[in-house]
Structure formats: structure tokens, C-alpha cells
N, C-alpha and C positions, 0 to 999 in steps of 0.2 A: 529946714535943717533937722527937724524932729526925727525924720526917718533915718538920718545918718547917725544920730546919737543912739536911737533905739537899736539899730543894726550893729553898731559898734559895741554896745553893751552885751548884746546877744553873742557876738563874736568872741568876746573875752572868755565866756564860759566854754566855748568850743576850743579855744586856745588852751585853756586850763586843762581840759580833759585830754587833749593831745599831748601836752607837756608831761602830764603824769604818766602816760603810757609810752613815752619815747623809749625807755630802757627795754621794755618787753618787745616793742616793735623792732628796735635795732638788733635785738638778739635773734628774732625770727628772720628778718630780712637783711642779715649781715652781708649777703652776697649781692644785694641790689646796689646800684650806683649811688643811690640816695639813702641807703639803709631803710628804705620803705617808709620814709618820714610821713607822707600823707596818710598812711594806713594807721598811724597812731590815734588819730581822732576816731576812725572807724572802729578800731579794736576797743578803744576806751568806751565808746557808746554801746558796743555790743556787750562787753563785760559788765558795765554798769546796769544795762537794761536786763540782762539775763539774771544777774544777782538780785535785782529788785523784784523780778518776776518770780523767781523761786522762793524768795523770802515771803512774798505776798501770797503765793499759792498755798504754801504750807503754814501760813499764819505765824511766821517766825518774827517778822518785823513789819510794821505798817509802811505803806507807800507814802512817804512824806519827804520833805526837803532834808530833814535831819538825818534820816536813814541814808539818803544819797550822799550827803556830805561826809558822814562817818565812813561809808564804804570807800569814797575817793581818798580820804586821808589814810585809811588802812592800806589801800592799793599803793599809794605813794610811799609809805613807810616800808612796806614789803619789798617793793622794787628797789628802794634805796639800799636796803640791807643786802640784797642780791648784788647790786652794783658794787658796793664796797668790798664784797667778798670775791667777786669774780672779774670785775672790770675797773679800770682806772676811770674815776669820774672825769678827770681832766681830759682823758683821751676821747670821752664820749661827747663833751661839750666844747672842746677847744675850737677856736676859730681858724679854719683852714679852707682849702678849696672845696671840700665837701660841705662846709657850712654855707658857702655861697649857694649851693644847690638847695639847702634847707630854706634859705632866705628867698630864693626865687619861687619855690613851691608855696611858701607861706604867702607871698605877695600874689601868686596866682590864685590861691584860695580866697584871699580877701577880695581880689578883683572879681572873681566869679560870684562870691556871696553878694557883693554890692550890686553887681550887674543884674542878677535875677531879682534881687530885692527891688531895685529901681523899676524893672519891667513889671513885676507884680504890683508895684505901687501905683501903676497907671490904672489898674482895675483890680483892686484887692478883694472884691466881694466874695464871700464864702456862700455862693449861691449858684445854682445851675448844675447840670450833669449830676454827679454823685457827691458833691462837696458836703451836703447835709449829712450823708452817711459817715464820711470820713471824720468830719468835725465832731459829729455826735459820738463816735467811738472814742475820740481823744478826750472829749469832755466827760464821758462816763468813766474813763480810766482816771482822770484827774480827780473825780469825786470819790474814787474807791480807796479804802484803807487797805483792803486785801483783794485778792483775785480768785476766780475770774471776774471781770467787770460785768455789770448788768447790761442787758440789751435795752437800748433806748426805745425800741419799737415793738417790744413784746414783754410787757411788764413782768417783773419778778423772776425772769429767767436770765441766765448768763448769755453773753454774746456767743453765738455759734458761728464764728468766722475767724479767719487767721488775722489776729490783731497785734502780733508782736511788733511789727513795724510802727503801728500807731502808738504802742507803748513806748517805743524808743523816742518818738516825737514828744509824747507827754513827759518823758523824763527830762528833756531839755526845757520844756515849759516850767515844770515843777522846780527844777534846779535853779533856773534863772529868775523865777518869779514873774515871768512875762505874762501879760494878759493873753489868754488863749486866742482871741480873735486876731491879735497881732502875731502870736506864735505860729499859727497855721501857715501864714505866708513866709515866715522866717524859716520854718522847717523845710519847706520846698526849696528855698534858696540854699539852705545848708546841704541838702541831699545833692543838689546840683554842684555845689562847690566841692563836696567830697568826691563826687564822680569825676569831675574835671581833673582834680589833682591825682586821684588814684589811677586813672587811665594814663595820665602823663607819667607817673612813676612806673607803672607796670610795663607799658610799651617802651619807655625809655630804657628800663633795665633789661628788657629782652634784647633790644637793639645794642645796648652797651655790652651785654654778654657776648653778642655775636662779633661786634667790632668795637674795640676799646676807643671810642671817640665820643667825648662829651658833647661836641657840637652836633653830631649825628643823633645822639640820644635825645638832646633837647628838641631838635627839629622833628624827629619822628614821634616823640612823645606828644608834642603839640598837635601834630597831624592826627595821631590816634585819638586824642581827646576831642578834636573837632569832629571826626567821623562819628564817634560814639555819641557825643553829647549835643552836636549841632546838625549832624548830617541827616538828610532825608533819604529818599530813594529816587529811582529813575522816573517816577511819576511826574516830575517837573517837566518832562518832555511835552506835557499838555499845556505848558505856557505858550507853546508855539502852534496851538491848534485853535479851532473855533469853539472848543469846549464840548461837553457832552452831558446829558442828564445823569445825575449822580447814581441813579439806580440801574442804568443801562450803559456801562462803559463801552466805548467804541474804540477799535484799534487806532492808535495815534496816526499811523501812516495814511489812514483814510480821510482824516480831517485836518491834515497839516495846512497851516496858513503862513503866518509869520508870528512875530512876537506879539502876544495877545493876552497880557496879564489880567485884564478885566474878566476874562472867562475862567480864571483859575481859582479854585477853592481848596485851600490847603488840607482840610480834613479828608478830602477824597483820596489822598495818598494812604490813608489808614482804613478806608472802606472801599477799596478799588474792586476787589473780587466780591460780587454780590453775596449777601448773607454771611459775610465773614468780617473779622477784625484783624488787622495786622499793623498795630501801632509800633512806635519806636520812641526812644527817650525824649527827643525834643518835643514831640507832640504832647507827651505827658507834662513836660515843663511848661508848655504854652497853656494848655487847658487847666492845669493846676489841680487836678483831682489827686488827693494824697492816698492813692490805692496801694495795696500790698506790693505790686510789681514795681512801684516807684520807690517805696521804702527799701526794697530789696536790692536796688542797683548798687549801692556801696558794698553791701554784704556779698553780692555776687562777684564783684571785682576782687574782694579779698579771697574768696574761694579759688578763683582762677589764678591769682598770684601764688597761693599755696600749692596749687597743682603744678604750676611752672617750676617752683622751687624743688618740689619732689621729683619732677621729671628729669631735671638736669643734675640732680644729686647722684653721686657715684657711691655705691655701697662697696665696702671692702670685705665684708663677711657674709656668710650665708645665715640669714636670720632664722630661717625655718628650723635648721638643725639646732641652733642655739636654744630656741624655745622648747624643742622636743627634749633636749638633754636636761634643761633646767626644770621642766615640768615633772619629769620622772624623778629627778633627784630630790626635789623638795616635797613630793608627796609624803616622804618619810620624815620630813623636817618642816612641819607646818609652821612652826614659829619663825622660820626663815623666809616664808613665802612673801610677806610684805616687802622685805628687803629685796628679794628677787624681782618682784613686780616693779619696784622703784628703779632698780638697776636697768631693767629692760626699757622702761619708759625714758630714762635719761640718757641711755647710751645707744638706743636704736632710733635712728632718725626717721625711718619709714614708719615704724609703729606709731610714734608720737604724732607724725604728720597725718597719718590715716585717721587716728582718733580725732584730731583737730578737724579734719575734713568731715567726719561723721557729725561732729558738733555743728559745723557750718551748715550741713544739709538739714539738720534739725531746725536751725534758725530759718533757713529758707522755707521749710514746711510751715513753720509757725507764722511766717511773714507773708508768704504767697504760696499756698499749698502746692500748686503745680511745680514750683521750683525745687521742692524736695526730691521727688523722683527724677527730675531732669538732671540734677547734679549728682545724684547717686549713679545714674547711667554714665555721666561724663567721667566720674571717678573710675568706674568699671572699665571704660574704654581706655583711659589713660594708663591704668594698671596693666591692662592687656597688652598695650603697645610696649610698656616697660618690661614686663616679665614673660609675656607669651602665655600659652595655655599650660601653666605650671601650678604647683602647689601654692606658691607665693600669691598668685592671683586670687585664689579662693580664700586663702588665709586673710589677706588684707581686705578683701571685700566683706568677709564675715566680720572683721573688726570694725570696718566703717559702718556696716549695717547695724551692728549691736550698739555702736556709739550713737548712731542716729536715733535708734529706738529709746535708748536710755535718756539722752538729753532732750528729746521731744516729749517724753512721757508726762512731765508736768502740764504740758499743753494738751496732748492727745487724750489724757484721762478725762478732760472736760469738753472734748470736741467730737462731734459726730459728723464725719465726712458726708457731703451731699452729692457724691458721685454714685451713680447707680449701675455703671458698667462701662465696657469699652465697645463702642459701636463700630461697625465695619461700613465704610463708605461704599456705596454702590454694591450692596450684597447681591450675589447671584440668586435667582428666583428659588432654587431648590433649598437655599439656606434660610430665606425669609419665611418659609413654611415652618422651619424649626424654631425660629425666633431667638433662641438663646442656647449657647453651648458654653458652660462655665461662665466666665466674666464677659464673654463676647456676645454682643447683641446684633441681630440681623433684622433691621427695620425696613420694611417695605416703603419705598418712596424716598428714602433718605439717600439721595445720590446727587452729589455736586462735584463732578470732575472739573478741574481747572485747566484751561488752555495754557500751553507752555509760555506763550507770549505774555500772558498776564503775570505769571510767576516771574518772568524775566524783568518785567517793569518794576516789580517789587524788590527782587533780589539780584538783579543782573549785575549791579556794581560789584557785589561780593563774589559772584561766580566768575566774572571776568578776571578778578584778582586771583581767584583760585586757579584759573587756567594759566594766568601769567606766572604764578608761583610754580605750577607744574612744569611749564616750559623752561623756566630758569633751571629747575632741577635736571631736566633732560639735557639742556645745553651744557651744564656743568659736568655732567657725566661723560661728555664727549671731549672735554678739554683737560688741560693739565692743571687747571686751577682747582685742585681738590680741597675740600674742607676738612678741618680737623674734627675729631670725634665730638668735641663739645659743641661745635657749630652744627654738626649733623643732628645732634639731639634737639637743639633749638628748632631746626627745620621740622623735625618730627612732631614737636609740640604744636607748631603752627598748622601742620597738616591735620593734627587731631582736631584743632579748633574749627578749621574749614570743613572737615568731614562731618564732625558732629553737628555743626550748624546746619549743614545741608540736610542731614538726616532729620533734624527737628523740623525743617521746612517741609520735607516730603511726607512725614508721618500723617499730617491731616489729609493728605490725598488718599490715604488708605484707612485710617482709623480716627476716631474722635471719642473724647470723654463725654459720656452721656450726662446731660443736665436737663433742666426743665424747658429749654427753648426749642420749639418745634422747627420753624424754618431756619433758625440760626444754630442748628445743632452742632456745627463745626466751629462756631465763632470763637468760643473760649479756648478751644484746643489750639487753633491756629494762632490766636492772639498770644497766649502764654508761651508757646514754643517759639514762635517767630520773634518775640521780644528778646528772648535769650540768644537766639541765633544772631540777631542784629548786633548785640554787644560783643559776642565772641568773634564773629567774622569782621566786625569793624576794626578790632585791634589787629586781627590777622592781616587785614588789608593794608594797614599802616606798615606792618613788617614787610609785606610784599613790596611796597614802595622802596623800603630800605634795600631789599635785594636787587631791585631794578637799578638803583643809584650806584650799587657796587659792582654792576656787571662790567666785565673787561671788554666785551665786544661793543664798540661804540655804535655801530649801526643798529644792533639789537636794542641797545640801551635807549637810543633815541626813539625807536619804534615803540618799545614798551612804555616809555615815559609818555609819549603822545597818547597812547591808548588809555593809560591810567588817568591822565589829565582830562581827556575828553569825557570819560564817564564820571570822574570826580566832579566836574563842573556842574553836573545835574544835581548831585546830592548837596553840593556846596551852596547853591542858591536857595534851597528850601527855607532856611530860617529867615531870609530877607523878605519872604512873603507870609510866613506863618505868624511871626510876632506882630507885624503891623496889622494883619487881618484881625487879630484878637484884641490888640491893645491900642490900635490907632496910631497917631503920629508920634507917640512916646515923648511928648513935650510937656506933659502935666507935671505938677509938683507931686511927688510920690506920697501916697497915703497908705499906711499899712494896716489900718483897722478893717478887718474883713466884715465887721458888722455895721459899718457906716451906712451901707445902702438901705438898711432897714428904716433908718430915720426918715428917709425920703419916701419909701414905699409903704411901710407899716409902722409909723412912729409909736403907736400904742403898744405894738408887740415888743419894740425895743425897750420900752419902760417896764413891761412885764418881765422880759428876759433879765434885765438888770436887777429887778427886785428879787427874782428867784436866785440869781447868781450871788448876790451880796447878802441876802437875808435868810436864805433857806440852806441849811446844812444837810449833809448825808445825801440819800437818794430816795426821797419819798416819791410815790407814783403820782403823776399828774394826768389830767384828762384834757386832751385837745382834739380838734377835728382830725378825722382820719382821711387820708387822700392817697391818690395813686403815686407811683414812683416818679421821680424827676419833677415833681410839682413843688409848690411852696408849702404844702401841708407838712406837718411835723417839724416846723421851724423852731418851735419852743423847745421841744425835746432835744433837737440837734444842737441848739445854742446853749443849753443848760446842762446837758448830760443827765437829765432826769427822765426816767422811763415813763412812757405813756402806754395806754392800754393796747392800741393797735396802730402800727406805723405803715410804712410803704409796703403794699401788699406783695408785689412781685419779688421784692428783695427778701422778705421773710419767707416767701414760698421757696425761693432758691436755697436759703440758708437752712430751712427746716424740713424741706422735702415734701411739703403738702400745701396746697392752696387753702386748706381748711384752717390753718393756724390763725390766719388773719380773717379769713372768710367768715368764720363762726363768730368772731368778735365784732365785726362791722355792725350787724343789727343791734348789738347791745350798746355800742357807742351811740348809735342813732337814738336808742331808747333813753340813754342817759341824758341826752340833750333835749329830746322832744317829748318824752313821756310826761303826762300830767299826774301820773300815779306816784306819789312820794314814797310809798312803800316799795314799789318796784325799783325806783331810783336808789333808795337807801340800800336795798339788797345788792344791786350792782356795784354801788360804791364800796360796800363791804367786801364783795366778792373779789374785786381787784385791788382792794386796800388803797383806794384813791384818797389822797390828802388835799390835793389842790385841783380846782377846776378852772380852766381858761375859757373865758367868754370874750371873744374878740371879733374882729371883722370877718375873718375866714370862717369862724364857727357860725356866725349869723348868716353868711352867704350860703354855706353848705346846708345848714339845718334850718329850713324855712319856718318850721314850727317850734323853734327853740324856746324853751320855757325857762327863762332866767330867774323868775321869781322863786322857784322852788329851791334854788341853791341858797337863797337868803334864809329860807326856813330850815334847810338841812345843815347850814354852816354859817359862815360870816364872810362878808366882803373885806378882804385884807388889803386890796389895792385897786385903785381906779386910775386909768390913764388921764393925762391932762386934757386930751381932746374928747374924752368921754366915750370913746369907741371901744375901749378894752377894759376888762375887769378880771380880777383873780379872786376866787372864793376858796376859803379854807374849810374843809369838811369837818364837822364836829362829830367825832366818833363816840358811839355810846359805850 
């Protein structure tokens, strides 16, 4: 029962954040069938996180629980004042039919939160894949009074990674007072619950806007949230084959047998095309790495919701002419300029929304850098469809871009992008001789064309729905069942999602963002773009199902329903194999402590970690064994948030653009542990300002000539593990 009490306590803080931001959310999403209720928690977390980030970056207020509580109280009072002046409090909170929607969505949130908490409780270990990295970022942030936080694997320098999402998780841990090793798993469950309810709200509202039916809105909202948060891809066709070697996929029609689940391995659906990555949300929920693309899921859904609102909004005046007139008028009356700006912001819906979208793209960039330009492009496409090739398009794009640059500046001023150019897939020979033109790279040998059948296995469900949607539009054009203008605009928005999603999928066939990986040069590009395409087209596919159900021609309706259900069945069954494959029978009593595994594997390290977490303040540098990425090395720094001299080599290589950043430090780490020269050791200790030295099992295994005695001479032993296998030395500085 402990896991239930812990989760319930965590939930109360999420409920509080959502409650405080209901007024702002209901104002933004007043046209949604549920007033956008699930987005209140997302907006609250965003506002709270960004405020704490800016206050911390500019050293205005420290990152602590008091600062967070003060800000929440201020936000509550401010919104209360606005409500009293502009809205009846009774009308906002009275119990009516709409309140039942709120109740349903809150119950859906609770069910989702406890569902994934239970699942993670079967194997809560913060170990494997890149969990050390994500947990280390969160712990470093939690130890920070101000920002940017320190890099745990490259001592005394700040993190050079997009960590805003990790900050949003740290906010919840700090606010709730949760133990971080518990909080890690609860953060994942919270992201899942936010995504489930936000997709339900967005898809349900799109459907309700098209056809005023609560029953249909509920049904399609649930369908949409299943596709986005539980759905896989058509790769599950391989459940009916003899299987294939993971590195050499075989066309499914060549190895068809019968139902053969023992040959199916769920990660293959995300590594189907060799040398690439094409993950989707449920895979992220299963493997539980708290990467930026996972943190960004709720933020992305908010952006798409804002785009939908802007798309269906009808303007009654020509804003461009108004701006031009006011601009010229008030150049002569500078004192009135602030009043004019306030008037424009509060009376012009498009301008305010575009600024908000610029703010959201800044958050995407700070959370998962690829997503920033992706959503700037989606904004541009949406505005183009709305306004065409006119002045408004360029004006609003300029506003969104400036907004993006302004709001991302606190982060970008401390961040060095690790992208070195735009590569061209399968460059012609005459261009490879030139190697580079502007940002474009022409690398010889980098050619990975994808067979269409492989793309169809990954994206076929969405493309089939795109075709069905297109055929529905064609059929409607030949019948008397014409749609009203409002319904046509909704269709146009869905067309934008399908089209842009397809563009994102096709871009890696021609271009890739250059990083450090040689054979997997397209992997990150396909991964980040495909992930967003999955979310967009997943919601669009649920809307397509709506349009199928509303068809007047019964024969076509039955045919299209059959096609939809046939392909849906393949994505539907994915979670029933993914979760059990990772978590087993799901019958264990849930345990939420992600550090519990260490007691069984490295009990001495657990004691050292607890000592450092409870006895050592701030962020002094520690020394521990350096090891390769994805190994158990750097477990102390990851679990304490204390920076070490040299961490995972390939990761720091990616983040800082050179293998030398860690490569040059590795011999010095070896010397620190093995050198018999105390003067050399003292010099290196002072060079990296090391205050604590870890000597435990992994250190002794890696450094065969480890000289532990010198640390007794250069400092003092402040902790020894109960089994005698681990020790912690504090360096005595001269």
C-alpha cells in the first residue's frame, strides 16, 4: 500500500497546480468542450518552471521550495483578481453538465497516473539505457540554487544539453518534497497522465467542434489518446512470421507463418530500418528514459491545441492595417506607445496567439532542441494555409520567430548547439568533391535509401488514414452533403497535420542533421522528426475515424470502417507485448524506489550515495571511476548530482563536439587512482578542485594498481561501507 500513498501524495501537488491555473486555461480554451481542463496542469507546470528558470538564470531568486510556493500563491491571487473583474466565479465552478466532463477527465488522469506507476513499480530501477544521464541531470538541478546547473560528467562546467524538461521534473520533486529516486518514476507516470488527458481533450474538442455530440467527442477522444499513447505501428505483423535477425529485417510476406509471439521482440519496431531510430511514445513509457522528447510530449500537445484554436478562429478586422496605422501615429506620441502595445495584445487574438506559440517553440527548443525548428515550421505551414502568401504570413512569422528568440535567450545564452551542418543523403558524386556548400554537407558514403515497404510498415497506419480522409473529401465533393465553413476549416487543420507529419517522415530520406555518429548519421534526425509525426498523425487518424462514422453512404462507411479496423488492430496489440516483455507478469507488489537495485548489486555504493546525499551540501567535485556510455560507471555522480572529473565519453563527445573533452581527462583519472606520486596526485586534485574521492568495487576493478593509501595521507576517510568494500575520502586542501 505504500506505493498508493506515495502516488496519492504526489498527485495532490499536481491537482493543486492544475486548480490554480484553471482560470487562465478556461480563458484560453473557452471554445473547447471541456474548457481545456487537462491543459491546466500542463500550463501550470510550464509557467512555474519557466519562472523558476528565469529567476535562477538571472540570480533573482534561488531555486527552492519557498520560491515555488510564493510564485504559486502569487499566480493564484493574480488569477483570482482577474476572475473577480471579468468572470463570475460561480459560473466557472458551478456543477453542471460540463463539470461532469471535468470529473471524467480528472478520473482519467488519476487512472493513468496510477496505471503507469503500477507498471513502473514492477521494475523501478533507474539503471540501463540512459537513465543515469536523465537522473543525473535532475539531481544536479535539485542541488542548484541558481542556473545553469552543473554538468555531472564534466566537472565545473554547466550542462550543455536541453534540460528544461528535466527542470520541470525537478520542480515537482522540489515542490512535493519527494525523494528523487521515487520522483523519477512518478515524473514518468505524470507525463503519461498529462498526455492521456491532453490528447483526449484536444481530439474530443476537435470532434465536438465538427459535430456537437458529447458521446462522439468522448469516444474519439479515447480513441485518439489510445493511438498516441498506447499505439504501436504495423511492425506487429511480424507476430505472424518466423522472425528475423534484428540487424537484417526481412520482408514479412517472405516469412509469414502463423501466430508466433515467441519470435517477436518489441524494440524492433523502433529499430526496424537499419542504422536508424524511429521510436514512439509507448516505447518511451516502457523503457522509462526521461529524455527531452518524453518531457516535451505534454508541451507539444499544448502547442498543437493552440494552433487548432488559432486555425478555426475568425478574424473580423485586418490586423496588418491596424498595426501600420498605430505604428505611424504613435511615433509622435512615445508616451502612448505602451498603451498601444497593450491594446494590440489584448484585442488582437492572432497576435497574442502567435506570441504564445513563439514562447512554446522556445520551450520545445529548451526541452528537446529538434522540436524548436519543427514547430516553427508547423506554425509557418499553418499560417500559410490560413493567410496564403500575403503580408500577414510574413508579419506573424516574424512575430513568432522574435518571440522564440526572446523567450529562449535565457537558455541559448548558455548553450552551444552540437549540430555541425545539414547532410544530404546519397549526395551525387560531383557534390561530394565539393564537400560543403553553406550549411549543406555532401559526405561520400553516407547513403541510406529506404525501401517504401519498410516505411509503410512504420507509418502505413497513418498513411492509410490519410488516404481514407482524402477519399472522404472527394466523395463529399460529389454529394449534396456539403459542410459548413467551420467544418471545412477543421478538415483543413487535419490535412495540415497529416501533410506536415508526412513531410517530417520524408525529410530524413533526403537530409539529416550532422552529429558525431558515423554509421547512424540519420538516426537522430529520423527519430526526432518521426516522433512528432507519430503524435500529429495519431490525433489526425482518430479524426479520420470520426469522419468515417459520419459518412452517409452505408456501403462506403462499412468498407472504410473495415479498412480502419484492420490496420488499427496491428497498432492496438503492441502494448500487450511491450509491457510484459519489459516488466514481466505485472503481478509484483509495486516498489517505487529507483535506487533499490543498488542494495542487491552494489550495497557499498548505496551507502556512499546516501552519505553524500544527506551529509554533503552544494556541489563539490567528486572523483569516481570513468567508464563508457551505457555502463554502470558514473553511478555515484548520477545518483547524487555531484560533478565528477570525467563521465560517459560518447555522451560528452556529443554534447561538446569533441572526443578530447573526456579523452584528455581519462589518463588523469587513471593517474589520480594509480599514481604513487603524491605530488602529482595533489596537483590533479587541486586542478579539478576535487573534494571527495570514491574508492569502491568498480574503482578497484577498473584500476588494478589503485593506490588507496595515498588518499589517507592527502585527506581523511569520512565514510566506510558496512561490508568493507567501499570508502569515501575527503581531500584536505592546503
